[in-house]
N, C-alpha and C positions, 0 to 999 in steps of 0.2 A: 504494500500500500504506500501511497505517497500523498503529500500535501505540499503545495507550493505556497510560499509566503503570501500573506494578505488574503488567504483563503482558508476556510474551515472545512472545505470538502475533501474527503478522502477518495482517492482513485486507485483502481487496481493496476498493477504492472507485473511484468516478469523480468527477472534478471537474465542478462546474457553473459556478462563477464563481471566478476567480483573480486576485489582485493581490499586490503585495509586502507588504501589511499583513494580509491575510486571505484565506481561501479557504472556499468552500462545497462540500461533498462529498456524494455519495449513498452510503449504506451499507445493508447488510441489517439492521443492528441499531441500536437506540436507544443513543446514547452519553451518558454522564452529564456534565452541565454541570460546569464548574470543574475538570475533570481535565486533566492535561497529555497531549498527543498528539504523536507523531512521525510525519511523513509522508515517504514516499519517493516523489518525483514523477518520472515518466518524461517528459522534455521532448522526446523524439524525437532522431534522429541519435545514438543511443547515449549520450545525456546524461541522467543521473539526479542529482537533488539531494535532500538530506535537510534538512527544516526542522522546527522545533518550535514548538508553540503551546499555547493553552488552548482548550478547547471552551467556547463562549459560549452556544450554543443548539443544540437538536436537536428536530426535529418530524417526525411521521409524514406521509408524502406518498403514501399508497396502497400502492405495492409496495416500500416501503423507508422510509428516513429521510434527511432533509436535515440536515446538520450544519454549523454555522458555527464557524469556527476563527480566532482572533486569533493571528497569527504573531509570534514573538519574534526580535529580533536577526538579521534576514535581511541578509546581506552585500550590498553593491552589485552584485557580480558575479552573485550568485544572483538578485537582484531583476531585473537586466537579462535574464537567461536566462528567467525566469518570464514577464516581460512580452512578450518576443519570441515565446515559445511561445503565449501567449494570443492575440496578434494574428495569428499564423500559423494557428491553429486556426479563427479567425473568418472567414478568407478563403473 
């Protein structure tokens, strides 16, 4: 789920690429560059984390949009959870 600054609405998205400094997501809408965004990420096993970042790029990819996000101040605990999840998904 994501929420762009100045909005209270939550929207669904899917992650394409994830690491502790940034993430690429698929969305149904084009998101404006340089806006702040809050992501709630479901990492499985009833583990959800919330991270914040800036939208650095957004491009149309046919049936939606790919959006690049630069994450801010991600704690080491959350970094570890994100990377474990990323490697588990790739298996």
